[in-house]
C-alpha positions in Angstrom: 59.0 17.4 3.8 57.8 13.8 4.3 54.9 14.9 6.6 53.8 17.4 3.9 53.7 14.6 1.2 51.8 12.3 3.6 49.3 15.1 4.4 48.8 15.8 0.7 48.3 12.1 -0.1 45.8 11.8 2.7 43.9 14.9 1.5 43.8 13.5 -2.1 42.6 10.1 -0.8 39.9 11.8 1.2 38.7 13.8 -1.8 38.6 10.8 -4.1 36.7 8.8 -1.5 34.1 11.6 -1.1 33.7 12.0 -4.9 33.2 8.2 -5.2 30.5 8.2 -2.5 28.7 11.1 -4.1 28.9 9.3 -7.5 27.4 6.2 -6.0 24.6 8.2 -4.5 23.8 9.9 -7.8 23.8 6.6 -9.7 21.5 5.0 -7.1 19.1 7.9 -7.2 18.9 7.7 -11.0 18.5 3.9 -10.9 15.7 4.3 -8.3 13.8 7.0 -10.3 14.1 5.1 -13.5 12.9 1.8 -11.9 10.0 3.5 -10.2 8.9 5.2 -13.4 9.1 2.0 -15.4 7.4 -0.1 -12.7 4.5 2.4 -12.4 4.0 2.5 -16.1 3.9 -1.3 -16.3 1.6 -1.6 -13.4 -0.7 1.1 -14.9 -0.8 -1.0 -18.1 -1.9 -4.0 -16.1 -4.6 -2.0 -14.4 -6.0 -0.9 -17.7 -5.8 -4.5 -19.1 -3.2 -3.6 -21.7 -0.8 -6.2 -20.0 -1.7 -9.5 -18.3 -1.2 -10.1 -14.6 -1.6 -8.4 -11.2 -0.5 -4.8 -11.4 1.7 -4.9 -8.3 3.3 -8.2 -9.4 4.0 -6.7 -12.8 5.5 -3.6 -11.2 7.6 -5.6 -8.9 9.1 -7.7 -11.7 9.9 -4.6 -13.7 11.5 -2.9 -10.7 13.6 -5.9 -9.9 14.8 -6.1 -13.5 15.9 -2.5 -13.2 17.9 -3.0 -10.0 15.3 -1.9 -7.4 13.1 -3.4 -4.7 9.4 -2.4 -4.4 8.6 -0.9 -1.0 5.0 0.0 -1.6 2.5 -0.6 -4.5 -1.1 0.6 -4.8 -3.2 0.1 -7.9 -6.7 1.5 -8.4 -9.0 0.0 -11.0 -11.6 2.7 -10.6 -9.0 5.5 -11.2 -6.9 3.4 -13.5 -3.7 4.5 -11.8 -0.7 2.8 -10.1 1.6 4.1 -7.4 5.0 2.5 -6.9 7.7 3.2 -4.3 11.0 1.5 -4.8 14.4 1.5 -3.0 17.9 0.9 -4.1 20.9 -0.1 -1.9 24.0 2.0 -2.0 27.2 0.0 -1.3 29.0 1.1 1.8 27.8 3.2 4.7 25.3 5.3 2.8 21.6 4.8 3.4 19.1 3.3 0.8 17.7 5.6 -1.8 13.9 5.5 -2.3 11.8 7.1 -5.1 8.1 7.2 -5.9 6.2 7.3 -9.2 2.5 7.4 -10.2 1.2 6.5 -13.6 -2.2 6.3 -15.2 -5.2 8.3 -16.3 
């Protein structure tokens, strides 16, 4: 009887841990996508002259305020577009989540 209870408790603990890991990954993905979108929009505004400053610096500040780190940034004055790639750390053994966004035109 005791071994059955220990086995069931272990199974429940394993399931709760897996659900927690998946939840963290989902939240990190949402955070990364939102930060990339907002940073790309802010950088595109700076490219067009609607906001002051360097487009990539503006995008970097917006991404950091939204919990992400900019991995890559490209702004084109001729096309008036901005490309931003960000990454968000997931606590624990899971890898970083990265997302990309383009804004402009």
